[in-house]
Residue frames as qw, qx, qy, qz and C-alpha x, y, z in Angstrom:
[[0.421, 0.630, -0.450, 0.473, 68.10, 147.42, 28.50],
 [0.784, -0.472, -0.358, 0.187, 69.72, 146.16, 31.62],
 [0.095, 0.758, -0.256, 0.593, 71.10, 148.83, 33.99],
 [0.598, -0.167, -0.644, 0.447, 73.02, 147.99, 37.11],
 [0.354, -0.879, -0.300, 0.110, 72.13, 149.88, 40.27],
 [0.529, -0.469, 0.129, 0.696, 75.81, 151.26, 40.39],
 [0.292, 0.225, 0.469, 0.802, 75.42, 152.57, 36.80],
 [0.153, -0.788, -0.502, -0.321, 72.03, 154.26, 37.78],
 [0.454, -0.820, -0.145, 0.317, 73.54, 155.93, 40.84],
 [0.515, -0.186, 0.289, 0.785, 76.69, 157.03, 38.75],
 [0.168, 0.440, 0.508, 0.721, 74.45, 158.72, 36.18],
 [0.306, -0.842, -0.424, -0.130, 72.22, 160.29, 38.77],
 [0.510, -0.659, -0.062, 0.549, 75.17, 161.66, 40.74],
 [0.414, 0.036, 0.361, 0.835, 76.54, 163.28, 37.59],
 [0.034, -0.597, -0.492, -0.632, 73.24, 164.83, 36.64],
 [0.447, -0.831, -0.310, 0.118, 72.61, 166.12, 40.17],
 [0.551, -0.405, 0.058, 0.727, 76.13, 167.51, 40.28],
 [0.269, 0.162, 0.451, 0.836, 75.74, 169.27, 36.94],
 [0.171, -0.536, -0.504, -0.655, 72.11, 170.38, 37.20],
 [0.212, -0.219, 0.480, -0.823, 71.22, 170.51, 40.91],
 [0.181, 0.272, 0.905, -0.272, 68.22, 168.89, 42.61],
 [0.401, 0.565, 0.309, -0.651, 65.56, 171.30, 41.23],
 [0.486, 0.576, -0.389, -0.530, 66.59, 170.77, 37.64],
 [0.156, 0.221, -0.953, -0.136, 67.01, 166.99, 37.76],
 [0.766, -0.062, 0.094, -0.633, 63.62, 165.05, 37.59],
 [0.654, -0.117, 0.746, -0.046, 63.09, 161.29, 37.99],
 [0.777, 0.558, 0.285, -0.061, 61.97, 161.19, 34.34],
 [0.273, 0.856, -0.439, -0.021, 65.37, 162.89, 33.32],
 [0.401, -0.482, 0.773, -0.095, 67.23, 160.18, 35.34],
 [0.757, 0.184, 0.616, -0.117, 65.13, 157.38, 33.85],
 [0.643, 0.756, 0.029, -0.118, 65.64, 158.63, 30.30],
 [0.091, 0.821, -0.563, -0.020, 69.36, 158.97, 30.77],
 [0.302, -0.359, 0.883, -0.035, 69.78, 155.33, 31.75],
 [0.397, 0.118, -0.736, -0.535, 67.33, 154.02, 29.33],
 [0.046, -0.276, -0.931, 0.233, 64.56, 152.99, 31.73],
 [0.224, -0.622, -0.521, -0.540, 60.88, 153.68, 31.94],
 [0.181, -0.537, 0.325, -0.757, 59.96, 155.94, 34.84],
 [0.858, -0.330, -0.023, -0.392, 57.92, 153.15, 36.39],
 [0.872, 0.127, -0.354, 0.313, 61.14, 150.82, 36.20],
 [0.284, 0.481, -0.416, 0.718, 63.13, 153.53, 37.98],
 [0.507, -0.480, 0.243, -0.673, 60.60, 153.63, 40.83],
 [0.961, -0.153, -0.201, -0.114, 60.81, 149.84, 41.17],
 [0.738, 0.224, -0.384, 0.507, 64.38, 150.36, 42.06],
 [0.249, 0.083, -0.336, 0.904, 64.21, 153.50, 44.11],
 [0.048, -0.594, -0.747, 0.294, 61.31, 154.68, 46.33],
 [0.059, 0.938, 0.291, -0.182, 61.53, 158.31, 45.76],
 [0.446, 0.796, -0.094, 0.397, 63.60, 161.18, 44.53],
 [0.331, -0.833, 0.346, -0.277, 64.81, 161.91, 47.86],
 [0.885, -0.249, 0.383, 0.087, 66.07, 158.29, 48.32],
 [0.791, 0.449, 0.125, 0.395, 67.79, 158.58, 44.95],
 [0.107, 0.897, -0.229, 0.363, 69.56, 161.86, 45.93],
 [0.580, -0.673, 0.445, -0.112, 70.83, 160.27, 49.19],
 [0.919, -0.022, 0.335, 0.209, 72.04, 157.09, 47.45],
 [0.646, 0.682, 0.033, 0.342, 73.69, 159.12, 44.69],
 [0.102, -0.886, 0.323, -0.316, 75.54, 161.18, 47.28],
 [0.737, -0.460, 0.495, -0.017, 76.69, 158.12, 49.07],
 [0.877, 0.350, 0.202, 0.258, 77.95, 156.73, 45.76],
 [0.432, 0.797, -0.139, 0.398, 79.80, 159.81, 44.91],
 [0.427, -0.796, 0.375, -0.210, 81.27, 159.98, 48.50],
 [0.916, -0.161, 0.357, 0.085, 82.43, 156.39, 48.31],
 [0.723, 0.606, 0.083, 0.323, 84.19, 157.11, 44.99],
 [0.083, 0.872, -0.274, 0.398, 86.07, 159.97, 46.66],
 [0.654, -0.616, 0.400, -0.181, 86.91, 158.01, 49.80],
 [0.967, 0.116, 0.172, 0.150, 88.23, 155.06, 47.79],
 [0.688, 0.568, -0.124, 0.435, 90.99, 157.38, 46.46],
 [0.184, -0.815, 0.373, -0.404, 92.06, 158.75, 49.79],
 [0.851, 0.052, -0.504, 0.137, 94.44, 156.04, 50.84],
 [0.493, -0.793, 0.283, -0.220, 96.08, 155.43, 54.22],
 [0.811, 0.365, -0.422, 0.174, 99.55, 154.02, 54.27],
 [0.797, -0.412, -0.206, 0.391, 101.00, 155.08, 57.56],
 [0.420, -0.081, 0.008, 0.904, 102.84, 158.21, 56.42],
 [0.100, 0.756, 0.517, -0.389, 100.42, 160.99, 57.23],
 [0.047, -0.636, 0.198, 0.744, 102.24, 163.70, 55.16],
 [0.011, 0.143, -0.786, -0.601, 102.45, 161.84, 51.89],
 [0.073, 0.478, 0.875, 0.038, 98.85, 160.54, 52.38],
 [0.063, 0.760, 0.352, -0.543, 97.61, 164.01, 53.10],
 [0.047, -0.520, 0.406, 0.750, 99.36, 165.54, 50.07],
 [0.001, 0.056, 0.886, 0.461, 98.08, 162.84, 47.75],
 [0.062, 0.604, 0.782, -0.140, 94.55, 163.22, 49.06],
 [0.065, 0.695, 0.066, -0.713, 94.67, 166.98, 48.48],
 [0.016, 0.345, -0.667, -0.660, 95.78, 166.25, 44.97],
 [0.051, 0.208, 0.954, 0.210, 93.20, 163.70, 44.39],
 [0.077, 0.713, 0.567, -0.406, 90.28, 165.81, 45.59],
 [0.072, 0.677, -0.144, -0.718, 91.55, 168.93, 43.70],
 [0.008, 0.241, -0.736, -0.633, 92.01, 167.00, 40.48],
 [0.079, 0.455, 0.887, 0.001, 88.50, 165.55, 40.85],
 [0.086, 0.767, 0.357, -0.527, 87.17, 169.03, 41.34],
 [0.026, 0.548, -0.411, -0.728, 89.10, 170.35, 38.36],
 [0.109, 0.026, 0.912, 0.395, 87.93, 167.55, 36.21],
 [0.014, -0.578, -0.816, 0.005, 84.26, 167.97, 37.09],
 [0.066, 0.460, 0.138, 0.874, 84.25, 171.77, 37.67],
 [0.487, -0.487, 0.129, -0.713, 82.16, 171.38, 40.74],
 [0.006, 0.084, -0.938, 0.336, 81.49, 169.16, 43.77],
 [0.383, -0.430, -0.703, -0.417, 78.11, 167.40, 43.92],
 [0.415, -0.502, -0.652, 0.388, 77.75, 168.02, 47.61],
 [0.150, -0.360, -0.100, 0.916, 78.43, 171.78, 47.45],
 [0.163, -0.093, -0.529, -0.828, 76.25, 172.13, 44.37],
 [0.386, -0.462, -0.786, -0.137, 73.39, 170.36, 46.05],
 [0.363, -0.444, -0.535, 0.620, 73.80, 172.52, 49.02],
 [0.003, 0.448, 0.015, -0.894, 73.20, 175.68, 47.13],
 [0.062, 0.081, -0.655, -0.749, 71.55, 174.49, 43.97],
 [0.075, -0.441, -0.894, -0.042, 68.02, 173.62, 45.22],
 [0.184, -0.283, -0.084, -0.938, 65.10, 176.03, 44.91],
 [0.672, -0.353, -0.302, -0.577, 62.58, 173.81, 46.61],
 [0.891, -0.390, -0.234, 0.003, 64.34, 171.63, 49.08],
 [0.279, -0.882, 0.380, 0.003, 67.01, 172.54, 51.57],
 [0.737, 0.483, -0.470, 0.054, 70.12, 170.88, 50.14],
 [0.118, -0.549, 0.699, -0.443, 71.68, 170.60, 53.63],
 [0.849, -0.115, 0.309, -0.413, 69.18, 167.65, 54.28],
 [0.937, 0.334, -0.100, 0.012, 70.83, 165.64, 51.64],
 [0.535, 0.624, -0.427, 0.377, 74.49, 166.64, 52.47],
 [0.606, -0.708, 0.262, -0.251, 74.54, 165.89, 56.15],
 [0.901, -0.251, 0.322, 0.149, 76.63, 162.76, 55.58],
 [0.702, 0.643, -0.013, 0.306, 78.70, 163.93, 52.48],
 [0.184, 0.799, -0.356, 0.447, 81.01, 166.57, 53.97],
 [0.613, -0.607, 0.461, -0.209, 81.38, 165.02, 57.54],
 [0.973, 0.057, 0.215, 0.069, 82.25, 161.78, 55.75],
 [0.611, 0.648, -0.125, 0.437, 85.01, 163.56, 53.66],
 [0.139, -0.816, 0.380, -0.413, 86.25, 165.50, 56.62],
 [0.799, -0.486, 0.324, -0.142, 86.48, 162.50, 58.71],
 [0.922, 0.223, 0.058, 0.311, 88.69, 160.61, 56.16],
 [0.329, 0.754, -0.255, 0.508, 91.06, 163.68, 56.06],
 [0.431, -0.724, 0.398, -0.362, 91.19, 163.50, 59.85],
 [0.973, -0.155, 0.167, 0.035, 91.92, 159.93, 59.84],
 [0.754, 0.494, -0.095, 0.423, 94.84, 160.62, 57.53],
 [0.145, 0.763, -0.321, 0.541, 96.29, 163.43, 59.46],
 [0.726, -0.583, 0.214, -0.296, 95.83, 161.57, 62.79],
 [0.947, 0.165, -0.151, 0.229, 98.61, 159.29, 61.66],
 [0.615, 0.136, -0.249, 0.736, 101.18, 161.86, 62.74],
 [0.055, -0.433, 0.121, -0.891, 99.39, 164.82, 64.21],
 [0.095, 0.188, 0.799, -0.564, 97.05, 165.15, 67.44],
 [0.135, 0.602, 0.787, -0.014, 93.29, 165.33, 67.25],
 [0.033, 0.816, 0.204, -0.539, 93.04, 169.10, 67.55],
 [0.059, -0.520, 0.486, 0.700, 95.40, 169.68, 64.63],
 [0.207, 0.129, 0.908, 0.341, 93.68, 167.00, 62.60],
 [0.177, 0.712, 0.663, -0.149, 90.24, 168.45, 62.97],
 [0.004, -0.802, 0.009, 0.597, 91.41, 172.02, 62.24],
 [0.070, -0.368, 0.685, 0.625, 93.49, 171.07, 59.07],
 [0.203, 0.314, 0.892, 0.251, 90.63, 168.86, 57.73],
 [0.192, 0.813, 0.482, -0.262, 88.17, 171.65, 58.02],
 [0.029, -0.745, 0.252, 0.616, 90.60, 174.11, 56.50],
 [0.250, -0.117, 0.812, 0.514, 91.45, 171.65, 53.72],
 [0.207, 0.560, 0.793, 0.120, 87.70, 171.33, 52.62],
 [0.017, 0.838, 0.282, -0.467, 87.11, 175.02, 52.96],
 [0.098, -0.579, 0.489, 0.645, 90.00, 175.88, 50.57],
 [0.194, -0.012, 0.873, 0.448, 89.27, 173.17, 48.07],
 [0.157, 0.605, 0.778, -0.064, 85.46, 173.50, 48.05],
 [0.050, 0.835, 0.230, -0.498, 85.48, 177.16, 47.90],
 [0.134, -0.473, 0.544, 0.680, 87.97, 177.31, 45.10],
 [0.340, 0.349, 0.843, 0.228, 85.35, 175.31, 42.97],
 [0.224, 0.794, 0.317, -0.468, 83.65, 178.62, 42.28],
 [0.048, 0.707, -0.408, -0.575, 86.20, 179.64, 39.68],
 [0.131, -0.063, 0.902, 0.408, 86.33, 176.48, 37.46],
 [0.235, 0.498, 0.827, -0.111, 82.51, 176.34, 37.69],
 [0.228, 0.876, 0.276, -0.322, 81.79, 179.93, 36.59],
 [0.221, 0.866, -0.298, -0.336, 84.90, 180.97, 34.82],
 [0.963, 0.231, -0.034, 0.132, 86.58, 177.60, 33.85],
 [0.210, 0.771, -0.485, 0.355, 89.66, 178.93, 35.69],
 [0.898, -0.253, -0.348, 0.086, 91.52, 176.09, 37.70],
 [0.407, 0.517, -0.398, 0.639, 94.26, 178.31, 38.92],
 [0.405, -0.592, 0.313, -0.623, 92.59, 179.11, 42.32],
 [0.961, -0.235, 0.009, -0.144, 92.13, 175.26, 42.97],
 [0.816, 0.304, -0.254, 0.422, 95.85, 174.71, 41.98],
 [0.038, 0.619, -0.348, 0.703, 96.81, 177.58, 44.35],
 [0.744, -0.487, 0.192, -0.415, 94.81, 175.91, 47.19],
 [0.978, 0.028, -0.167, 0.123, 96.75, 172.66, 46.57],
 [0.559, 0.402, -0.388, 0.613, 100.05, 174.38, 46.98],
 [0.304, -0.607, 0.285, -0.677, 98.92, 176.46, 50.08],
 [0.903, -0.330, 0.022, -0.275, 97.58, 173.19, 51.76],
 [0.900, 0.154, -0.259, 0.315, 100.79, 171.29, 51.00],
 [0.276, 0.561, -0.343, 0.701, 102.87, 174.12, 52.42],
 [0.582, -0.539, 0.201, -0.575, 100.72, 174.31, 55.61],
 [0.970, -0.226, -0.043, -0.075, 101.09, 170.53, 56.16],
 [0.746, 0.340, -0.324, 0.472, 104.86, 170.62, 55.58],
 [0.018, -0.624, 0.327, -0.710, 105.25, 173.41, 58.10],
 [0.786, -0.493, 0.059, -0.367, 103.66, 171.19, 60.75],
 [0.936, 0.071, -0.217, 0.268, 106.82, 168.86, 60.45],
 [0.460, -0.838, 0.154, 0.248, 109.52, 169.85, 62.97],
 [0.462, 0.786, -0.410, 0.006, 112.64, 170.89, 61.25],
 [0.959, -0.027, -0.135, 0.249, 115.57, 168.37, 61.19],
 [0.165, -0.942, 0.291, -0.041, 118.61, 169.59, 63.22],
 [0.778, -0.375, 0.442, 0.243, 120.91, 166.68, 63.01],
 [0.116, 0.737, -0.475, -0.466, 123.69, 167.60, 60.58],
 [0.240, -0.168, 0.920, 0.260, 124.25, 163.97, 59.57],
 [0.423, 0.522, 0.734, -0.100, 120.52, 163.42, 58.72],
 [0.285, 0.840, 0.057, -0.458, 120.45, 166.73, 56.79],
 [0.032, -0.567, 0.689, 0.451, 123.47, 165.73, 54.75],
 [0.279, 0.103, 0.944, 0.141, 121.70, 162.47, 53.80],
 [0.367, 0.655, 0.572, -0.330, 118.39, 164.16, 53.01],
 [0.211, 0.748, -0.227, -0.587, 120.18, 166.43, 50.44],
 [0.150, -0.200, 0.868, 0.428, 120.85, 163.27, 48.39],
 [0.285, 0.493, 0.822, -0.001, 117.01, 162.92, 47.85],
 [0.083, 0.509, 0.383, 0.766, 114.90, 165.22, 45.57],
 [0.069, -0.141, 0.359, -0.920, 113.81, 168.19, 47.67],
 [0.646, -0.217, -0.148, -0.717, 110.00, 167.56, 47.30],
 [0.800, -0.126, -0.586, -0.024, 110.47, 163.78, 48.39],
 [0.411, 0.046, -0.614, 0.672, 112.63, 164.68, 51.34],
 [0.191, -0.168, 0.251, -0.934, 110.09, 167.29, 52.55],
 [0.672, -0.158, -0.205, -0.694, 106.90, 165.22, 52.04],
 [0.828, 0.000, -0.555, -0.080, 107.96, 161.68, 53.18],
 [0.609, -0.652, 0.335, -0.303, 108.11, 160.78, 56.79],
 [0.982, -0.006, 0.161, 0.098, 109.43, 157.39, 55.61],
 [0.660, 0.593, -0.132, 0.441, 112.35, 159.10, 53.86],
 [0.101, -0.784, 0.337, -0.512, 113.21, 161.16, 56.79],
 [0.845, -0.412, 0.298, -0.164, 113.15, 158.02, 59.16],
 [0.925, 0.296, 0.039, 0.234, 115.29, 156.29, 56.61],
 [0.340, 0.780, -0.229, 0.473, 117.79, 159.12, 56.68],
 [0.507, -0.678, 0.396, -0.356, 118.02, 158.85, 60.51],
 [0.948, -0.171, 0.269, 0.016, 118.80, 155.15, 60.25],
 [0.800, 0.452, -0.030, 0.392, 121.34, 155.67, 57.60],
 [0.034, 0.844, -0.303, 0.442, 122.94, 158.37, 59.63],
 [0.702, -0.544, 0.401, -0.223, 123.17, 156.01, 62.64],
 [0.968, 0.123, 0.154, 0.158, 124.53, 153.27, 60.42],
 [0.546, 0.705, -0.179, 0.417, 127.19, 155.48, 58.86],
 [0.279, -0.802, 0.363, -0.383, 128.17, 156.59, 62.44],
 [0.908, -0.278, 0.300, -0.094, 128.39, 152.92, 63.54],
 [0.877, 0.394, 0.041, 0.273, 130.52, 152.11, 60.56],
 [0.230, 0.822, -0.268, 0.448, 132.77, 154.95, 61.32],
 [0.546, -0.658, 0.431, -0.289, 133.25, 153.67, 64.90],
 [0.970, 0.024, 0.232, 0.067, 133.99, 150.21, 63.62],
 [0.681, 0.632, -0.117, 0.352, 136.46, 151.51, 61.12],
 [0.060, -0.832, 0.404, -0.375, 138.26, 153.56, 63.81],
 [0.799, -0.413, 0.401, -0.172, 138.36, 150.42, 66.15],
 [0.943, 0.251, 0.151, 0.156, 139.72, 148.37, 63.41],
 [0.490, 0.750, -0.216, 0.388, 142.31, 150.83, 62.45],
 [0.343, -0.751, 0.456, -0.332, 143.41, 151.14, 66.03],
 [0.910, -0.236, 0.336, -0.059, 143.68, 147.40, 66.32],
 [0.831, 0.496, 0.022, 0.252, 145.64, 147.04, 63.10],
 [0.222, 0.815, -0.351, 0.404, 148.11, 149.80, 64.34],
 [0.663, -0.582, 0.399, -0.252, 148.40, 148.01, 67.71],
 [0.956, -0.012, 0.280, 0.086, 149.14, 144.69, 66.14],
 [0.643, 0.692, -0.164, 0.285, 151.69, 146.23, 63.66],
 [0.187, -0.837, 0.444, -0.258, 153.88, 147.16, 66.69],
 [0.778, -0.314, 0.541, -0.055, 154.50, 143.38, 67.40],
 [0.850, 0.516, 0.086, 0.056, 155.61, 142.71, 63.81]]
């Protein structure tokens, strides 16, 4: 049976996430992917290397879902939703489970790149619209809330704490946006669905442009009306 290296890492990452390091042997992984143990060792030098590669594979899958478009608030809220939905679907995080799930090897050795990598992507997203201090603090708070909430789906199959964390983080991010004070812009924003208007910097920028365009059209209209009235005096 031919097994790609990516398929091998995917299966290993799932087993490590669900069982932890201590309860996942190389024999278990080999059997799960349909390889002899000797064949597995021809692809990876040791269990330690397999754990590191599986974590890198899991991290890449997460990072691929955290897109950057230029609108920090929309990107951040989408990233929070993506990670939370991933955690709800799997009921745990491979990085956090490895950190606490090993009886014989310090899990922190293997997770040194996982959480910093995830935190860095959140910082990169937030830095599109906020300064570095805010980005670092919000990224840390985001991972703390989301990862901490995985206790409940893992132990009690209850996803409500994760959903609550999503709502809290979205509200925190929205509160970082200065309130709009221009009445013309506020009137235009009222034409959009409330959630879209609150979350999208693009929509807010568009509303400002529309307000300026409407104001310019009113000035042109007034000027034309004045010109027509003046010309009518000579008829």
